[in-house]
BAMARGU-284954 format. One line per field, with one value per residue (C-alpha): x, y negated, z negated; residue in one letter; chain. Coordinates in Angstrom, 3 decimals. Layout:
u = c(X  ...) .
v = c(Y  ...) .
w = c(Z  ...) .
type = c(A  ...) .
mol = c(A  ...) .
***
This chain:
u = c(0.000  1.274  0.817  -0.967  -0.396  -1.515  0.749  -1.230  -0.166  1.097  -0.465  1.538  -0.502  -1.409  -5.050  -4.969  -7.878  -8.529  -10.649  -9.001  -10.035  -13.040  -12.572  -14.258  -12.547  -9.065  -6.208  -2.464  0.127  2.740  6.265  8.944  12.575  15.459  18.764  22.366  24.825  28.574  30.282  33.749  34.955  37.811  35.713  32.464  30.660  28.398  26.534  23.188  20.632  17.097  14.175  10.969  7.583  4.874  1.332  -1.408  -4.018  -5.705  -8.963  -7.100  -5.234  -1.695  0.093  3.123  5.162  7.720  10.948  12.795  16.491  17.359  21.132  20.620  19.791  23.464  24.543  25.178  22.045  19.647  16.390  17.888  20.899  18.741  16.467  19.490  20.479  17.026  15.557  16.113  17.406  19.177  20.034  23.387  24.595  24.203  25.880  29.159  29.021  31.421  30.410  30.141  27.743  26.093  26.022  26.097  26.790  25.844  27.395  25.643  27.850  26.176  27.121  30.855  30.829  33.284  32.329  33.829  32.050  28.492  25.784  23.928  21.870  22.068  19.639  21.232  18.311  14.747  12.431  8.889  8.139  11.005  9.999  11.965  10.149  10.643  11.842  13.396  15.099  13.646  15.952  15.391  12.476  12.485  9.356  8.492  5.978  5.058  5.159  1.746  -0.658  -0.970  -4.596  -6.239  -5.172  -2.355  1.398  4.302  8.059  10.456  14.149  16.681  20.444  21.800  24.897  25.367  27.928  27.795  28.042  30.062  28.018  25.784  22.282  21.395  23.166  26.788  30.367  33.018  30.825  32.138  32.617  34.497  31.823  32.643  29.183  25.722  23.594  20.146  17.876  20.513  18.562  15.893  12.787  9.263  7.080  3.840  0.477  -2.512  -6.084  -4.728  -2.697  1.066  3.470  6.557  7.828  11.266  13.810  14.526  15.830  12.616  10.386  9.429  6.551  7.079  5.363  5.021  6.870  9.635  13.324  15.939  19.284  22.814  25.689  29.229  31.863  35.483  35.658  37.148  33.918  31.240  27.615  24.404  20.951  17.481  16.579  17.886  21.346  20.966  24.599  26.186  28.438  30.169  30.348  31.504  32.023  29.947  26.839  27.395  25.804  27.987  30.162  29.593  32.706  32.963  33.675  34.473  34.564  37.798  38.368  38.684  34.953  32.163  28.541  26.107  22.637  19.711  15.987  13.643  9.945  6.975  8.888  8.783  12.486  15.905  19.003  22.530  25.765  29.318  32.698  35.903  36.237  32.771  32.470  29.473  27.666  24.579  21.965  19.358  16.386  13.881  11.186  13.003  14.177  17.896  19.413  22.524  24.838  27.448  29.743  33.259  36.204  36.753  37.774  35.967  32.541  32.792  31.617  28.520  27.656  28.040  25.816  23.276  22.471  20.356  18.583  17.689  16.095  14.117  12.970  11.935  9.873  8.260  7.162  5.936  3.889  2.409  1.814  1.906  4.407  7.463  6.767  10.236  12.960  15.835  16.615  19.973  21.362  24.145  26.587  26.281  24.412  24.370  22.140  19.407  17.160  14.780  14.800  13.233  14.402  17.273  18.389  21.483  22.613  25.716  27.603  29.915  27.425  26.906  25.229  21.949  21.921  22.765  19.820  17.569  18.281  17.979  14.624  13.296  14.544  13.498  10.001  9.834  9.815  6.169  5.264  6.411  7.742  4.653  2.087  3.312  1.778  2.688  5.429  5.598  1.973  1.524  4.943  3.303  1.827  5.242  7.509  4.957  3.672  7.245  8.308  5.352  5.996  9.787  9.557  7.332  9.742  12.864  11.216  10.778  13.881  16.227  14.290  13.816  10.444  9.297  5.625  5.133  7.627  6.120  7.041  9.720  7.318  4.778  7.459  8.525  4.936  4.319  7.392  6.003  2.518  3.957  6.522  4.207  5.752  3.413  1.851  -0.905  0.288  -1.425  1.371  3.461  6.787  8.727  6.626  7.320  8.810  11.430  12.984  12.169  8.462  8.534  10.437  8.252  5.058  6.035  7.845  6.574  3.052  2.648  3.655  1.310  -1.519  -1.303  -0.508  -3.433  -5.697  -5.022  -6.337  -9.463  -10.435  -8.450  -5.024  -6.344  -8.396  -5.372  -3.243  -6.118  -6.404  -2.719  -3.150  -6.204  -4.556  -1.689  -4.027  -6.192  -3.511  -0.196  1.409  -0.877  -0.818  -3.105  -4.248  -5.046  -8.724  -8.015  -6.401  -9.179  -11.816  -9.988  -9.893  -13.593  -14.491  -12.399  -13.584  -17.128  -16.515  -16.806  -13.302  -13.475  -13.248  -9.936  -8.342  -9.552  -8.491  -5.204  -3.862  -5.642  -5.500  -3.206  -6.024  -4.805  -6.210  -6.572  -8.983  -8.976  -10.678  -12.520  -14.184  -14.671  -17.459  -19.324  -23.104  -25.216  -22.505  -21.535  -18.855  -19.645  -16.778  -16.825  -14.530  -13.787  -12.666  -10.143  -8.595  -10.509  -9.860  -12.439  -11.594  -13.302  -12.126  -11.003  -10.958  -9.288  -10.389  -8.071  -9.663  -7.935  -8.658  -6.317  -9.130  -9.511  -12.378  -12.585  -15.174  -15.465  -17.085  -17.494  -17.332  -20.762  -19.474  -17.479  -20.742  -19.396  -17.617  -14.268  -13.794  -12.570  -8.770  -8.410  -10.449  -9.359  -10.933  -14.596  -15.620  -18.672  -19.639  -21.076  -23.447  -21.798  -20.005  -20.953  -18.058  -19.933  -20.412  -17.296  -18.012  -19.217  -20.362  -20.541  -21.093  -19.031  -21.109  -18.763  -17.967  -15.071  -13.390  -12.910  -10.982  -7.212  -6.801  -8.694  -6.773  -7.754  -6.219  -4.076  -2.468  -1.098  -1.758  -4.103  -1.894  -3.163  -0.850  -1.319  -1.352  -1.119  -4.917  -5.429  -5.362  -6.219  -4.888  -6.206  -4.478) .
v = c(0.000  -3.439  -5.660  -8.987  -11.337  -14.874  -16.211  -17.767  -21.297  -21.413  -24.503  -26.184  -29.273  -29.806  -29.719  -30.859  -30.136  -32.657  -30.650  -29.055  -25.554  -25.550  -21.954  -21.677  -19.783  -19.906  -20.196  -19.691  -19.612  -22.312  -22.114  -24.742  -23.641  -25.486  -23.637  -24.379  -22.085  -21.716  -19.803  -18.222  -17.946  -15.645  -12.900  -13.669  -13.702  -16.429  -17.283  -18.986  -20.553  -20.664  -22.547  -21.525  -23.153  -20.774  -22.019  -19.433  -20.741  -17.348  -16.466  -13.687  -13.648  -12.383  -10.391  -9.525  -10.893  -9.492  -10.867  -9.709  -8.915  -8.459  -8.106  -4.850  -3.214  -3.311  -0.496  3.193  5.199  2.257  2.677  0.676  2.995  6.140  4.763  4.148  7.785  9.224  7.124  8.454  5.191  3.167  -0.495  -0.443  -3.391  -1.372  1.897  3.169  5.792  8.561  10.671  9.883  7.797  10.960  12.669  9.913  10.652  7.635  6.651  4.056  1.030  0.631  4.144  3.414  0.061  -0.158  -1.695  -5.062  -4.972  -4.171  -6.733  -7.199  -9.569  -8.928  -10.613  -11.438  -13.136  -14.175  -16.220  -17.460  -20.826  -20.194  -16.633  -13.591  -11.197  -7.522  -6.622  -3.782  -3.422  -0.979  -1.112  -4.472  -5.442  -6.897  -5.938  -8.446  -8.000  -11.509  -12.658  -14.220  -13.947  -16.774  -17.888  -19.001  -22.567  -22.479  -22.831  -21.204  -21.768  -18.858  -19.493  -16.943  -16.524  -14.281  -13.402  -12.074  -10.570  -11.242  -7.983  -7.477  -8.721  -5.831  -7.203  -10.902  -11.712  -11.307  -12.412  -12.342  -11.711  -10.231  -13.808  -14.817  -16.821  -16.734  -16.871  -16.243  -16.772  -15.450  -13.567  -14.381  -15.494  -13.891  -14.734  -14.619  -12.108  -13.254  -12.657  -13.311  -12.149  -8.647  -8.548  -8.356  -7.944  -6.659  -4.610  -2.993  -4.415  -2.006  -4.605  -5.753  -8.733  -11.174  -12.891  -15.785  -18.266  -21.879  -24.374  -26.928  -26.135  -28.193  -26.418  -27.378  -25.300  -25.734  -24.380  -24.920  -28.447  -27.235  -25.439  -27.021  -26.092  -26.168  -24.778  -25.535  -28.893  -32.432  -33.131  -35.558  -36.608  -37.011  -39.817  -37.288  -34.511  -36.057  -33.416  -35.551  -35.715  -39.260  -42.173  -43.881  -46.495  -45.115  -44.531  -41.045  -40.979  -37.410  -36.371  -34.985  -31.251  -28.245  -27.933  -30.034  -29.699  -29.825  -30.913  -29.977  -30.553  -28.559  -29.519  -27.364  -24.237  -20.570  -19.741  -21.343  -20.407  -21.715  -20.819  -21.968  -21.810  -23.876  -24.072  -25.270  -28.119  -30.231  -32.176  -34.265  -35.368  -38.001  -37.192  -39.616  -37.940  -38.884  -35.343  -34.977  -31.877  -30.411  -27.979  -26.039  -23.677  -22.302  -24.303  -21.813  -23.244  -20.393  -21.550  -25.306  -26.317  -24.115  -25.489  -29.079  -28.384  -26.654  -29.843  -31.775  -28.519  -28.047  -31.478  -30.564  -27.337  -29.234  -31.621  -28.759  -26.935  -30.119  -30.983  -27.558  -26.287  -29.265  -31.795  -30.465  -31.816  -31.928  -34.449  -32.060  -28.739  -26.958  -24.489  -22.600  -19.972  -17.013  -13.816  -10.885  -11.958  -14.512  -15.053  -17.817  -19.593  -22.685  -25.758  -23.814  -20.723  -18.545  -17.214  -15.570  -18.077  -16.157  -15.929  -17.061  -20.460  -18.954  -16.518  -19.285  -21.379  -18.313  -17.272  -20.890  -21.218  -18.094  -18.858  -22.501  -21.454  -19.495  -22.854  -22.894  -19.208  -18.180  -21.223  -23.352  -20.690  -18.248  -14.899  -11.838  -10.602  -7.188  -6.460  -8.605  -8.865  -9.156  -12.538  -13.788  -12.266  -12.024  -15.593  -16.840  -14.860  -16.234  -19.910  -19.628  -17.927  -20.773  -23.345  -21.723  -21.453  -25.221  -26.416  -24.172  -24.837  -21.140  -21.907  -18.299  -17.911  -15.447  -16.085  -13.165  -10.516  -8.891  -8.609  -6.815  -4.475  -3.543  -3.037  -0.688  1.310  1.589  2.576  5.364  6.527  8.528  6.737  3.782  3.073  0.506  -3.016  -2.765  -0.398  -1.874  -3.026  -0.575  2.401  2.645  6.006  4.359  0.904  0.873  1.318  -1.491  -3.905  -3.383  -3.553  -6.697  -8.674  -7.490  -6.312  -9.304  -11.650  -9.920  -10.404  -14.176  -14.102  -11.744  -13.867  -16.641  -14.298  -13.618  -17.115  -19.294  -20.892  -24.264  -22.644  -20.601  -23.709  -25.465  -22.463  -22.734  -26.411  -25.843  -22.862  -25.179  -27.866  -25.459  -23.222  -25.088  -24.605  -21.628  -17.834  -17.082  -13.568  -11.978  -12.617  -16.306  -16.615  -14.671  -16.947  -20.042  -18.598  -17.786  -21.305  -22.881  -20.575  -19.834  -16.106  -13.113  -11.645  -9.065  -6.279  -7.714  -7.942  -4.470  -2.560  -4.355  -4.421  -1.636  1.138  2.338  2.249  1.168  -0.856  0.882  -0.288  0.852  0.466  3.740  3.213  0.607  1.344  -0.589  -0.665  -2.594  -5.125  -5.669  -4.130  -2.256  -2.095  0.416  -0.280  2.182  1.893  4.648  3.423  3.073  -0.625  -3.013  -6.126  -8.648  -8.156  -10.624  -9.340  -11.113  -10.466  -11.492  -11.684  -11.156  -14.776  -15.718  -16.987  -15.896  -15.279  -14.070  -12.116  -12.112  -9.349  -10.678  -8.241  -8.024  -7.800  -11.008  -12.987  -15.618  -16.475  -18.165  -21.080  -20.311  -19.827  -20.522  -23.699  -23.954  -20.596  -19.682  -17.540  -15.376  -14.630  -11.118  -9.573  -8.487  -5.158  -3.240  -1.184  2.138  2.261  3.848  2.452  -0.878  -1.894  -5.234  -6.371  -8.547  -10.368  -9.487  -6.263  -4.101  -4.802  -8.448  -7.473  -7.398  -6.636  -6.230  -6.692  -6.382  -9.149  -11.178  -12.997  -9.688  -11.001  -8.131  -5.415  -2.624  0.331  1.769  -0.786  1.826  1.865  -1.873  -2.765  -1.609  -3.065  -2.724  -3.467) .
w = c(0.000  0.878  -2.145  -1.687  -4.593  -5.345  -8.095  -10.906  -11.802  -15.393  -16.879  -19.637  -20.425  -24.046  -25.079  -28.698  -30.991  -33.725  -36.147  -39.153  -40.084  -42.328  -43.476  -46.863  -49.626  -48.111  -50.585  -50.624  -53.370  -53.880  -55.237  -55.871  -56.069  -57.715  -57.342  -58.280  -56.501  -56.972  -54.152  -54.362  -50.764  -51.726  -53.337  -51.448  -54.755  -56.058  -59.211  -59.312  -61.592  -60.241  -61.689  -59.966  -60.548  -59.371  -58.850  -58.734  -56.311  -56.078  -57.872  -59.697  -62.992  -62.393  -65.069  -62.964  -60.065  -57.649  -56.201  -53.104  -53.665  -50.012  -50.393  -52.312  -48.979  -48.028  -50.320  -49.551  -50.247  -49.904  -48.006  -45.134  -45.073  -45.109  -42.403  -40.185  -40.566  -39.903  -37.076  -33.540  -32.109  -34.825  -34.245  -32.452  -34.546  -37.722  -36.736  -35.318  -32.559  -33.532  -30.537  -26.831  -24.814  -23.537  -26.953  -29.575  -33.210  -35.273  -38.581  -40.701  -41.287  -44.667  -45.726  -45.557  -47.379  -50.261  -53.617  -52.674  -49.262  -50.318  -50.910  -54.137  -56.217  -59.948  -62.309  -65.674  -67.378  -66.630  -68.838  -68.321  -69.895  -72.321  -73.228  -72.025  -69.709  -68.939  -65.487  -63.539  -60.162  -57.643  -54.626  -52.974  -55.217  -58.730  -60.690  -63.427  -66.237  -67.274  -70.885  -70.338  -67.390  -64.893  -64.776  -61.536  -60.831  -63.406  -62.955  -64.741  -64.724  -64.277  -64.947  -63.735  -63.943  -61.227  -59.240  -55.749  -53.453  -49.726  -47.738  -44.623  -41.684  -40.653  -40.122  -40.113  -43.374  -44.277  -44.178  -41.455  -38.453  -35.211  -33.968  -37.090  -38.895  -42.602  -44.211  -42.762  -45.858  -45.025  -47.426  -50.050  -53.132  -55.368  -53.360  -54.768  -52.913  -51.356  -52.969  -50.733  -50.121  -49.494  -52.720  -53.241  -50.318  -52.101  -49.184  -49.432  -47.012  -44.184  -41.745  -40.134  -40.869  -43.643  -45.412  -47.802  -50.107  -49.022  -51.179  -51.603  -52.064  -53.912  -53.483  -54.539  -53.165  -54.499  -52.142  -51.060  -49.638  -46.333  -45.482  -43.278  -44.004  -42.015  -42.578  -43.900  -45.340  -45.426  -46.827  -49.750  -50.228  -46.786  -48.035  -50.338  -47.794  -44.560  -41.852  -39.478  -41.645  -42.854  -41.037  -38.467  -40.131  -43.633  -45.681  -47.136  -50.876  -51.812  -55.469  -56.853  -57.066  -54.797  -54.150  -52.766  -53.781  -50.871  -51.946  -49.661  -49.968  -47.724  -48.035  -47.004  -45.968  -46.966  -46.816  -47.192  -45.187  -44.804  -43.062  -43.714  -42.028  -42.315  -38.520  -37.586  -35.133  -36.083  -33.357  -33.930  -31.413  -32.253  -30.025  -28.569  -30.691  -33.919  -34.765  -35.491  -33.893  -35.523  -33.735  -35.705  -33.851  -34.074  -32.780  -29.967  -26.596  -24.817  -26.013  -26.571  -23.093  -23.332  -26.761  -25.550  -22.540  -24.771  -26.642  -24.095  -23.196  -26.848  -26.934  -23.810  -25.487  -28.612  -26.486  -24.576  -27.714  -29.388  -26.316  -25.671  -29.215  -31.547  -32.939  -34.788  -38.295  -39.840  -39.073  -38.415  -36.762  -36.724  -34.187  -35.947  -34.767  -37.094  -37.797  -35.410  -32.518  -32.990  -35.978  -36.982  -40.323  -41.831  -39.912  -38.320  -36.467  -36.605  -33.230  -31.870  -29.769  -27.461  -24.613  -21.062  -20.829  -19.644  -22.534  -25.005  -23.821  -23.792  -27.371  -28.542  -26.775  -28.440  -31.945  -31.814  -30.729  -33.971  -35.768  -34.667  -34.545  -37.988  -39.796  -39.170  -38.339  -40.943  -40.106  -42.134  -39.819  -41.431  -40.555  -37.447  -35.823  -32.401  -33.372  -34.422  -31.773  -28.976  -29.197  -29.484  -26.416  -24.453  -25.136  -24.928  -21.521  -20.339  -21.757  -20.366  -16.957  -16.931  -18.775  -16.777  -13.547  -12.801  -11.174  -11.430  -10.420  -13.293  -16.121  -18.071  -15.520  -17.689  -20.604  -18.422  -17.126  -20.659  -21.759  -18.831  -19.830  -23.342  -22.174  -20.006  -22.582  -24.797  -27.797  -28.119  -31.510  -32.183  -32.886  -36.266  -37.323  -40.134  -38.717  -40.895  -39.866  -36.163  -35.234  -33.024  -32.725  -29.014  -29.692  -32.258  -30.023  -26.966  -29.039  -30.944  -28.264  -24.890  -25.629  -27.945  -25.129  -22.696  -25.212  -24.644  -20.925  -20.327  -22.512  -20.004  -17.298  -19.380  -20.516  -18.081  -18.343  -19.502  -22.251  -23.342  -23.803  -25.536  -27.857  -28.807  -29.617  -31.776  -33.477  -34.439  -35.766  -37.733  -39.233  -39.482  -42.912  -43.473  -43.161  -40.186  -39.338  -35.959  -36.531  -37.177  -33.772  -32.088  -33.612  -32.390  -28.862  -29.091  -30.196  -27.435  -24.654  -25.759  -25.155  -27.454  -27.707  -30.479  -27.893  -26.707  -30.140  -31.088  -27.976  -27.393  -30.948  -32.843  -30.248  -27.484  -24.940  -21.520  -18.637  -15.301  -12.619  -9.013  -5.656  -5.230  -1.866  0.849  3.343  6.013  5.933  8.470  9.282  5.651  3.435  0.229  -2.281  -5.129  -8.063  -10.834  -14.426  -15.136  -18.400  -21.651  -22.181  -20.689  -18.706  -16.441  -12.864  -10.193  -6.606  -3.700  -0.130  2.700  6.140  9.452  10.396  7.475  5.251  1.621  -0.751  -4.359  -6.293  -10.068  -12.095  -15.650  -18.533  -20.147  -23.731  -23.159  -22.930  -20.595  -17.361  -16.888  -14.546  -11.046  -11.373  -7.639  -7.105  -3.466  -2.667  -2.418  -5.396  -5.859  -9.451  -9.508  -12.069  -15.323  -15.431  -18.582  -19.950  -20.188  -16.406  -14.866  -11.396  -10.054  -6.573  -4.833  -1.276  1.065  3.632  6.497  8.334  7.292  10.628  9.552  6.406  6.206  2.484  -0.782  -4.019  -7.688  -9.830  -7.409  -10.380  -11.742  -15.254  -16.043  -17.525  -15.269  -15.874  -12.344  -9.565  -6.813  -6.548  -6.933  -3.259  0.214  3.454  6.983  10.249) .
type = c(X  X  X  X  X  X  X  X  X  X  X  X  X  X  X  X  X  X  X  X  X  X  X  X  X  X  X  X  X  X  X  X  X  X  X  X  X  X  X  X  X  X  X  X  X  X  X  X  X  X  X  X  X  X  X  X  X  X  X  X  X  X  X  X  X  X  X  X  X  X  X  X  X  X  X  X  X  X  X  X  X  X  X  X  X  X  X  X  X  X  X  X  X  X  X  X  X  X  X  X  X  X  X  X  X  X  X  X  X  X  X  X  X  X  X  X  X  X  X  X  X  X  X  X  X  X  X  X  X  X  X  X  X  X  X  X  X  X  X  X  X  X  X  X  X  X  X  X  X  X  X  X  X  X  X  X  X  X  X  X  X  X  X  X  X  X  X  X  X  X  X  X  X  X  X  X  X  X  X  X  X  X  X  X  X  X  X  X  X  X  X  X  X  X  X  X  X  X  X  X  X  X  X  X  X  X  X  X  X  X  X  X  X  X  X  X  X  X  X  X  X  X  X  X  X  X  X  X  X  X  X  X  X  X  X  X  X  X  X  X  X  X  X  X  X  X  X  X  X  X  X  X  X  X  X  X  X  X  X  X  X  X  X  X  X  X  X  X  X  X  X  X  X  X  X  X  X  X  X  X  X  X  X  X  X  X  X  X  X  X  X  X  X  X  X  X  X  X  X  X  X  X  X  X  X  X  X  X  X  X  X  X  X  X  X  X  X  X  X  X  X  X  X  X  X  X  X  X  X  X  X  X  X  X  X  X  X  X  X  X  X  X  X  X  X  X  X  X  X  X  X  X  X  X  X  X  X  X  X  X  X  X  X  X  X  X  X  X  X  X  X  X  X  X  X  X  X  X  X  X  X  X  X  X  X  X  X  X  X  X  X  X  X  X  X  X  X  X  X  X  X  X  X  X  X  X  X  X  X  X  X  X  X  X  X  X  X  X  X  X  X  X  X  X  X  X  X  X  X  X  X  X  X  X  X  X  X  X  X  X  X  X  X  X  X  X  X  X  X  X  X  X  X  X  X  X  X  X  X  X  X  X  X  X  X  X  X  X  X  X  X  X  X  X  X  X  X  X  X  X  X  X  X  X  X  X  X  X  X  X  X  X  X  X  X  X  X  X  X  X  X  X  X  X  X  X  X  X  X  X  X  X  X  X  X  X  X  X  X  X  X  X  X  X  X  X  X  X  X  X  X  X  X  X  X  X  X  X  X  X  X  X  X  X  X  X  X  X  X  X  X  X  X  X  X  X  X  X  X  X  X  X  X  X  X  X  X  X  X  X  X  X  X  X  X  X  X  X  X  X  X  X  X  X  X  X  X  X  X  X  X  X  X  X  X  X  X  X  X  X  X  X  X  X  X  X  X  X  X  X  X  X  X  X  X  X  X  X  X  X  X  X  X  X  X) .
mol = c(A  A  A  A  A  A  A  A  A  A  A  A  A  A  A  A  A  A  A  A  A  A  A  A  A  A  A  A  A  A  A  A  A  A  A  A  A  A  A  A  A  A  A  A  A  A  A  A  A  A  A  A  A  A  A  A  A  A  A  A  A  A  A  A  A  A  A  A  A  A  A  A  A  A  A  A  A  A  A  A  A  A  A  A  A  A  A  A  A  A  A  A  A  A  A  A  A  A  A  A  A  A  A  A  A  A  A  A  A  A  A  A  A  A  A  A  A  A  A  A  A  A  A  A  A  A  A  A  A  A  A  A  A  A  A  A  A  A  A  A  A  A  A  A  A  A  A  A  A  A  A  A  A  A  A  A  A  A  A  A  A  A  A  A  A  A  A  A  A  A  A  A  A  A  A  A  A  A  A  A  A  A  A  A  A  A  A  A  A  A  A  A  A  A  A  A  A  A  A  A  A  A  A  A  A  A  A  A  A  A  A  A  A  A  A  A  A  A  A  A  A  A  A  A  A  A  A  A  A  A  A  A  A  A  A  A  A  A  A  A  A  A  A  A  A  A  A  A  A  A  A  A  A  A  A  A  A  A  A  A  A  A  A  A  A  A  A  A  A  A  A  A  A  A  A  A  A  A  A  A  A  A  A  A  A  A  A  A  A  A  A  A  A  A  A  A  A  A  A  A  A  A  A  A  A  A  A  A  A  A  A  A  A  A  A  A  A  A  A  A  A  A  A  A  A  A  A  A  A  A  A  A  A  A  A  A  A  A  A  A  A  A  A  A  A  A  A  A  A  A  A  A  A  A  A  A  A  A  A  A  A  A  A  A  A  A  A  A  A  A  A  A  A  A  A  A  A  A  A  A  A  A  A  A  A  A  A  A  A  A  A  A  A  A  A  A  A  A  A  A  A  A  A  A  A  A  A  A  A  A  A  A  A  A  A  A  A  A  A  A  A  A  A  A  A  A  A  A  A  A  A  A  A  A  A  A  A  A  A  A  A  A  A  A  A  A  A  A  A  A  A  A  A  A  A  A  A  A  A  A  A  A  A  A  A  A  A  A  A  A  A  A  A  A  A  A  A  A  A  A  A  A  A  A  A  A  A  A  A  A  A  A  A  A  A  A  A  A  A  A  A  A  A  A  A  A  A  A  A  A  A  A  A  A  A  A  A  A  A  A  A  A  A  A  A  A  A  A  A  A  A  A  A  A  A  A  A  A  A  A  A  A  A  A  A  A  A  A  A  A  A  A  A  A  A  A  A  A  A  A  A  A  A  A  A  A  A  A  A  A  A  A  A  A  A  A  A  A  A  A  A  A  A  A  A  A  A  A  A  A  A  A  A  A  A  A  A  A  A  A  A  A  A  A  A  A  A  A  A  A  A  A  A  A  A  A  A  A  A  A  A  A  A  A  A) .
***
């Protein structure tokens, strides 16, 4: 079959909604952190004092709380270590192949860590409003029995003394990365677990995703004065620090001693991250939008040109996301070389920097987009990773297509290709699977990133591209600085489009049902053409059909899905469109008539945009000479 495709125009105009969500009964917890940290760069150990004010906005009385102690994962015998040794396809960054490419034998990098190479967070004392509490460590979780319950609407203060050791760089966090970055300080402090309408989310750390409590951070970090820091928050004492943070023309007045104390405040975030290295170059870009962009990267002549060229592209990405989702609400964002790939954090990202320029822009686009889809629209990543990774992949592919002038007619093509691989692999699990419970990393990655991206791209096919972008804008307005769920997003899309979309959310995310429509028969009857379509897959969809005539004219036919309770606008306004009667899902076949003989027809094609994720396109078109 010769494929006939009309590329669908990817609209990127913003359609902002002004109404705030009026959801009754919604609540979320609040936590304020004050931390004083003293880092020893020779031993990679640090001590900390944390004062945490926890406000219980729930309707429940809480008699216990939980903290995450993420660094404890980097110890032989931890759950993360065991998972590496038992999963079929371990993360290549976290293992060493002791075999061959054809017959790999993987050794966990955690398993061989020595005592001075492991990670840990040790709690030395914990008091609640001045009274000692009982607590115990269970792997990467601290279980705390409170001295007194926290009543609904009440606050309590928890003061903790702790120490930590930074592990060798294995996953996200760590010291002495492969690119030589000294400290990538992510998931490094005792972090209060989230309590929401579903209860506590004190998940063990296996290397996957996160969920955090909204709050404000006040963090002081004392470290060797040769080190340059970047991360979450606004630096409060740039005149003492220097390293390019001070205002132009300001004289730096450094305190005496071998260490400097960096003081950061990060408002309205649910995490705090920093990185440090004595050889960081620090560049600063003041954007037209008023956001200061910081770039911290190693003084390595092989990468400097790419990192300089990255900076105006980053501003363009920031503008794209602000225009097409909603305004970036903070006044700074930092792109920092560190970590083991690319990972988003509050007001910053850590990315590996020894990349081609295209790859450097691509990873920056993706991680910066997470500032919206996770750090503003803070879904529970562990349960709904597809909303976090998929939505981010969608908007970053759109942005990169424009900023890098790729001009691809379908910037989501790679996501569709990966989803099709997953659907045909026999290893697909529903997207409602907890991120830690996928049988294989491949199945998780394709489900979260690719299938999650297709969810949005295909939604544009269902409700129209303009309504999709309007949905993203209203989703931002209604749920920024909140913890939205899949149903929240679905309801926004329904309100914007006027369609019922529960069928879409259910089949796409809660099952592994697939889409497969085909042209079953084309026959001529009394000078007209009767087309019979068939639904082969279990998942329902509305269907667009393009007819190409031999006189080089075009016409489209649209079969709305009955359970959708509505019709999208004509996606091809320059072409004649016939809206057909609704197709009810239970009917496996559907007929419609073309008011011309079969001899006039050159081709008939289902879904010329190719945005419907039909897993078998071999039966989607017929051509006639």
